[in-house]
C-alpha positions in Angstrom: 14.1 -6.5 -9.9 11.7 -8.0 -7.3 8.9 -6.1 -5.8 10.6 -5.6 -2.5 13.3 -3.6 -5.0 11.8 -2.3 -6.9 9.1 -0.7 -4.7 12.0 1.6 -3.7 11.4 3.6 -6.0 8.0 5.1 -4.6 10.0 5.7 -1.9 12.9 7.0 -2.9 10.7 10.0 -5.4 8.3 10.4 -2.1 12.0 10.8 0.3 14.0 13.1 -2.6 10.4 15.4 -2.2 10.4 15.8 1.3 14.1 16.5 1.1 13.6 18.9 -1.0 10.5 20.5 0.5 13.5 21.3 3.4 15.6 22.3 1.1 13.5 25.4 0.0 11.9 26.2 3.3 15.0 26.3 5.7 16.1 29.4 2.3 12.7 31.6 2.7 11.6 30.8 -1.0 8.3 30.1 -2.0 6.9 27.2 -3.4 5.8 30.1 -6.5 9.5 31.2 -6.7 10.9 27.6 -7.1 8.6 26.6 -9.9 9.8 30.2 -11.7 13.1 28.7 -11.8 12.6 25.5 -13.6 9.9 27.1 -15.6 7.2 25.2 -14.2 4.4 26.1 -11.1 3.9 26.7 -7.9 1.6 23.4 -8.4 4.5 21.2 -9.5 6.7 21.9 -7.2 4.1 20.5 -4.9 4.3 17.5 -6.9 7.3 17.1 -6.7 7.7 17.4 -2.6 4.9 14.8 -2.1 6.9 12.4 -4.1 3.9 12.1 -6.8 6.0 12.6 -10.2 8.7 12.0 -11.6 12.0 13.8 -11.7 14.4 15.7 -14.2 18.1 15.9 -14.0 17.5 19.2 -14.8 15.1 20.5 -12.7 17.0 18.8 -9.9 19.9 21.0 -10.6 17.6 24.0 -10.8 16.6 24.0 -7.2 19.8 22.8 -6.1 21.8 25.6 -7.8 18.5 27.8 -6.0 18.6 26.3 -2.6 22.1 27.5 -2.1 23.4 23.8 -2.5 27.1 23.5 -3.9 28.9 21.2 -2.7 29.5 18.4 -5.0 29.1 15.3 -3.0 25.7 16.4 -1.6 24.4 17.6 -4.9 25.9 13.9 -6.3 23.3 11.8 -3.4 20.6 14.1 -4.0 20.8 13.8 -8.0 21.7 10.6 -7.5 18.2 9.9 -5.2 16.5 11.6 -8.3 18.0 8.8 -10.6 17.2 5.9 -8.9 13.3 7.6 -7.7 12.5 7.4 -12.0 13.2 3.2 -12.3 9.7 2.0 -13.2 8.5 -0.5 -10.8 7.4 -4.1 -12.0 3.9 -3.1 -11.1 3.5 -0.4 -14.4 3.1 -3.1 -16.5 -0.4 -3.3 -15.1 -1.1 0.5 -15.2 -3.7 0.0 -18.4 -6.3 -2.5 -16.2 -5.6 -0.7 -12.1 -7.1 2.8 -11.4 -4.6 5.6 -12.4 -4.3 6.4 -8.1 -3.6 2.6 -7.6 0.2 2.2 -8.9 1.8 4.3 -5.6 0.5 2.5 -3.1 1.8 -0.9 -4.6 4.9 1.2 -5.0 4.6 1.7 -1.2 3.6 -1.2 -0.8 5.9 -3.1 -2.0 8.8 -1.4 -0.2 7.3 -1.4 3.6 9.0 -3.5 6.1 5.4 -3.8 8.1 2.2 -3.8 6.9 -0.7 -3.5 9.4 -4.4 -3.7 7.4 -8.5 -3.8 8.3 -10.4 -4.7 5.8 -14.6 -5.8 6.0 -16.4 -6.9 2.7 -13.9 -9.5 1.9 -10.1 -11.1 2.4 -7.5 -8.6 1.8 -5.6 -9.1 -1.7 -2.9 -9.7 0.1 -4.1 -13.2 1.8 -6.4 -14.9 -1.2 -6.0 -17.7 -3.4 -6.6 -16.7 -6.9 -9.6 -18.6 -8.3 -10.9 -16.0 -4.9 -8.9 -13.0 -6.5 -10.9 -14.3 -9.5 -14.4 -14.2 -7.6 -13.8 -11.1 -6.3 -12.6 -9.4 -9.0 -15.1 -10.8 -11.3 -18.1 -9.3 -8.8 -16.6 -6.0 -9.2 -16.8 -5.8 -12.8 -20.1 -5.1 -15.7 -19.9 -7.3 -18.2 -17.2 -9.3 -16.9 -17.0 -12.0 -19.9 -15.9 -9.2 -22.0 -13.0 -8.5 -19.7 -11.9 -11.1 -19.3 -8.0 -10.1 -20.5 -8.5 -7.0 -17.7 -9.8 -9.8 -14.8 -6.5 -11.4 -15.4 -4.3 -9.3 -15.4 -5.7 -7.6 -12.4 -5.9 -11.1 -10.5 -1.9 -12.0 -11.6 -1.2 -7.8 -9.9 -2.5 -9.4 -6.7 -0.6 -12.5 -7.2 2.4 -10.4 -8.4 1.9 -8.5 -4.7 1.8 -11.6 -2.7 5.0 -12.9 -3.5 7.0 -10.3 -0.7 5.6 -12.3 2.5 7.1 -15.9 1.3 10.0 -13.6 -0.5 13.7 -14.2 2.3 13.1 -10.9 3.2 9.4 -10.6 3.9 8.0 -7.4 5.6 5.2 -8.2 8.5 1.5 -8.5 7.8 -1.1 -7.8 10.2 -4.3 -8.4 9.0 -7.1 -8.1 11.0 -10.2 -9.2 9.0 -14.4 -8.3 9.9 -15.8 -11.6 10.1 -18.4 -11.1 7.5 -15.5 -11.0 4.9 -15.5 -15.1 5.9 -18.6 -15.1 5.9 -19.3 -13.3 2.4 -19.2 -16.8 -0.2 -16.9 -15.4 -3.9 -17.0 -18.1 -5.9 -18.9 -20.6 -4.0 -18.8 -23.3 -1.6 -14.7 -25.1 -3.1 -12.9 -21.7 -3.7 -14.3 -20.4 -0.3 -13.6 -23.4 1.7 -10.0 -23.4 -0.1 -9.4 -19.7 1.3 -10.4 -20.5 4.2 -7.6 -23.2 4.2 -5.5 -20.6 2.6 -5.6 -18.3 5.7 -4.9 -20.4 7.9 -1.9 -21.8 6.3 -0.7 -18.4 6.2 -1.9 -16.9 9.4 1.0 -19.8 10.3 3.9 -18.5 8.4 6.2 -16.2 11.1 5.5 -12.5 9.8 2.0 -13.3 9.5 -0.1 -12.5 12.3 -4.0 -13.0 11.9 -7.1 -11.5 13.7 -10.6 -11.9 13.4 -13.7 -9.5 14.5 -16.0 -11.5 15.6 -19.8 -10.4 15.1 -20.1 -11.4 19.0 -17.8 -8.1 19.9 -20.9 -6.3 18.2 -19.9 -2.9 17.2 -15.6 -1.4 17.4 -14.2 1.5 16.4 -13.1 0.9 12.4 -16.3 2.0 11.9 -15.4 4.2 8.6 -14.3 0.6 7.2 -11.1 -0.5 5.3 -8.1 1.4 5.4 -3.8 0.4 5.7 -1.2 1.6 7.2 2.3 0.7 5.6 5.9 1.8 7.8 9.1 1.9 6.7 12.6 0.9 7.3 13.8 4.1 5.8 14.0 6.2 8.9 13.0 9.6 7.0 10.0 8.8 6.0 7.0 8.9 8.0 4.0 6.2 8.5 1.1 6.3 5.7 -2.6 5.6 5.9 -4.5 4.5 2.5 -8.0 4.1 2.0 -9.8 3.6 -1.2 -13.2 5.2 -2.0 -14.8 4.3 -5.3 -13.4 6.6 -7.9 -10.3 7.8 -5.7 -8.2 6.5 -3.1 -6.9 8.9 0.3 -2.7 8.5 1.0 -2.0 10.5 4.7 1.6 10.9 5.9 0.5 13.8 8.5 1.4 12.6 12.3 -2.0 13.3 13.6 -4.1 12.0 11.5 -1.7 8.6 10.9 -2.2 8.9 14.8 -5.4 8.5 15.0 -5.5 5.4 12.4 -3.2 3.7 14.4 -5.3 3.7 17.4 -7.8 2.4 15.6 -5.4 -0.6 15.0 -4.2 -1.1 18.2 -8.1 -0.8 19.3 -9.2 -3.5 17.3 -6.2 -5.7 17.7 -7.1 -5.7 21.2 -10.3 -5.9 21.0 -10.0 -9.0 18.9 -9.2 -12.7 19.4 -5.7 -13.6 19.9 -4.2 -15.3 16.6 -4.7 -18.6 17.8 -8.4 -18.1 18.9 -8.8 -16.1 15.5 -7.2 -19.5 14.1 -9.5 -21.3 15.0 -12.6 -19.2 14.0 -11.8 -19.7 11.0 -11.1 -23.3 11.0 -15.2 -24.0 12.0 -15.9 -21.6 9.2 -13.9 -24.2 6.4 -15.7 -26.7 7.9 -18.8 -26.1 8.2 -18.3 -26.0 4.4 -17.9 -29.9 4.0 
């Protein structure tokens, strides 16, 4: 499967979970009672409704019965959605080399129709060259010489994620990079020059918009660091904000939280030089490396 096709499994899991939650709440049934009906805990029902676990057909059948869903067509539709949601994405082959909280993001990213990102430390992963990605991943490793296989696998995953940008029906990517990310020399002069050239080339694609937040602007609204906002073609699925910490990540879909991050992203976009002037900033930095 392509990245976009397999990414749908994560989205379907979230969609099914939200439908199960709506059905339960419409019948006034508690999570505890729902869990009891499938011989599970209240916390499992919560994880199912958030789309964070796979679904057993028997559990879905029992829950639908409890929620009063008896129509053959409606039951078949939801059970079919559960089956599709359990399809493993291509990224699962990398499970042993990435943090356990990251695969969900890869699936969501693969299914998104619009991806907006702000990055401070380095060029965003979707826009990295292979050599630059190698340098970034290696820099973040302890004892890198003993972990070459792991490093290579992480870089391979990053390159696989990028394929969606040049697919037949690519998502729209709007990347805002702090100028500091373009000055930080990962991999040396040649690697950085090639990386900046790649940014220029990618920024000229019709589905990619690149803006640079220059040092000259001073402080800006994104004072909490890097984040991503993902939008999906499915109308039932809310936008999701993703942020990383050192040992975990946050996935936010509450309307008020998403609204705050969206406002910050809009502010960054408005305050940055436009894409043409941003491209000139990148060209100037690239030329300084010759």
